[in-house]
N, C-alpha and C positions, 0 to 999 in steps of 0.2 A: 571190350574184350571180345575176341572171336572164338567160335567153336572150330572143330576140326574141319568142317566144310567151308570155313571162311565167312560164316554168317555171324551176325551180331544178335545174340538172343534177346537183348533188351530193346531192340529196335522198335517193336510194336508199341512200347510204352514210353520210350525216350527218343523220339525222332529228332535228329539234329537238323537245324536249319542251315548248317554250313560248318566248315572246318577252318576257315581262314582266321577267325578270331582266336581259336585255340593255338594255332601255329604262331600267330603274331605274339600272343601273350607269353607263350613258352619261350620263344626266341628272345623276347625282351628280358625275361627273368634270367636266361642264360647270359645275356650281355651284362646284366647287373652283377651276376656272380663272377664272371670271368674277365670282364672288360675287354673281351675279344670282339673287334669290330665286325667280324663275319656274322656274328649273331644279330647285330643291329641291322646289317644288310638283309639278313633273312627276315627279320621282323618287318622291315619296310617292304619286302617283296610281297608279303601277304597282307599288309596293312590295309584296313578299310576306313575311309573317312565317313563323315556323315553322323547323324544323331542316332544313338542306340535307342531301342525300345525299352529295354530293361537290363538288369544284371542278374543272371541266373546260371544254372548248370548248362544251359544251352547258348547263352549269349554273353560273351566276355569282351565285347567290342570296347565298351567304355573303360573297362579296367585296363585293357591294353593301351588305349589312348592316354590314360592318366599315367601309367607307368612309363610310357615313352616320353611324356612331357617331363616327368620327374627326372629322367635320365639325361635328357637333351636340352630341356628348356626351350624347345622350338614351338613357336606360336601355332603351327599347323596342327599340333596335337592338343593344344589348350582349347582352341575354339570349339571342337566337338564336345569336350568335357563340359564347358560352360553351357553349351546349348542343351545338353542332356539334363544337367541339374536344373536349368531354367524351366525345362518342360515338366519337371516334377513339382514346381512351386505353384501356388494358387495363380490361376490365370494362364498357366503354361499348357493347359490341355488335358491334364490328368484329372480324374474324378477325385473329389474329396468327400468323405463321409460326413454326416452332420456333426460328429464329435472331433473331426479334424484329421483323420487318417488319409494319407495320400494312397489311394486305392487303385492299383493297376489291374488286378485280375483276381477272381474268386479263389482259385486253387493256390493256397499259400500267399494270401494277400500281404501278410506281415513279412514274408520272405522278400518280396520285391521291395517293400519299403525299407526293411533293415539293410538289405544289400546296397540300396541307393544311399542310405544314411552313412554307410561305411565309405562309399565313394565320396560323399560330400565332405566327410571329415578328413579323408586323405587329401582331397583337393585343398581344403583349408590349410592343412599342414604344409602343403606345397605352395601356399601363397595365392591360391585361386579364390577370390572373394571370401576371405576367411570368416568375416563376421556373419554374413548372410548364410553361408553353408553350415557354420556351427550352430546357429540359432535354429535353422530348419531341422537339422539332424537331431538336435536335443529334443525339440517338440515331438518329433515322430517316435523316437525311442521311448520317451516318457509315456506316449500313448500305449505302447506295448507293455510297459512296466506297470500301468494301471492308473495313470493320472486322471483318466476320464471315467473311472468307476470300477473297472475290473482289470486284473492282471492277465496277460496271456503267456506268462512264464510260469511253468510248473514249479510249485514249492516256494513261490515268491509273491509278496504283496497281497492285495485285497482280492479275495475270491478267485484264486488262481485255478487253472484247469486241474481237475482231479481224475479225468478219464481220457488222457491222450491216447491216440491210436498208436500203440507201441507194444509189441508182443511181450517182450521181457518184463516190462513194467506192469502189464495187465495179467500175468500168470501168477497163480498162487505159489506158495513155497512147496518145494518137493517134500514128500513123494506124491502130493496131490497132482492129479492130471490137469492140464490146461485145456479147458473146453474151447471149442471154436468161438472166437470172439472175446476170449478172456473171461476172467472171473466176473461174477455179478457185482454190481455196485462200483464204488471207486476202485481205482487201481491199487493192488496190494502194495506196490512199491512206488515211492515218490521219485520221479525222474527229475531231480532238482536241476533247474536252470534251462530246461528244454523249452524252446519257443514253439508254440503250436501254429497251425496254418493261419488262423485269424478269422475276422468277421467278414460279413458281406458288406456291400456298399452302403448299407443303412445302419451299420454297426451291430447288426444282428449276429448272434453267436450262440450255439448250443453245445454244451460240454458233453458230447456224445462220442464214445469210442468208435462207434460204427461210422461216423462221419469223417472219413479220411481226407476229404477235401478241406474241411475247416479245422480238423483236430489231429491230423498226423504231425509227427515231428520228423525232421530230416537234417542231414549234415549241412545241406546248402541253405537251410533256414538259419541254423545256429551259427554258421561260419561268419556270415555278414553281421548278424546281431551281436555276437561277441566282439567282433572287430570294432563295431560302432561303439559299444559300451567301453571298450578299452580306449578308443579315441576320445570319448567324452571325459574319461578319467584322466587321460594325458593332459588335456587342455585345462581341466579343473586343478590339476597339480601345478600348472604353470610351467 
């Protein structure tokens, strides 16, 4: 969003690495919705090949590649998706924590994993190495759900986060004032289903509201996570 001077207020915090991925993905979705070939042409105009680094608010490349493969079944889109998912498996170059989390980056480590799990399950749904991708995604999502000792989903499983970095959940009931940093102790309100940022590369995690790097919640964390959970449920139902 721009202000009246044409500036982007969020730019210092969310610096975009490029815009071609967004234009490609948007055009591909319009092609799916309308079946109008001009949108496919537009998607290909901005299309970027090559292996993506991750899938997040800033980088939609692999999602665009997968959607274009789903719509066209052209091998040129499938190859980069395969390469991306392969890079996330053991031996593919990504760091794995001692307990098995595919760990890309500290800020929102579970975000990158969950979004990639969603891509893996969508790829499986579209016939791309379904067995391997389903198994990998299941193991990763189960990590977030608590299979290795603690849950990272608020209100769910064993020892879930009780102090996520979330203003509404951390403020007491009105008419009490909300102090800076929220109420003392656990959050007064349980933000059921929210995925927190996640552990460091050694599985270390501290349930601290002030630690927004490990303990904040965000739309782009939960979007991929919920998609992946829905994908696992879809395959479980057959």
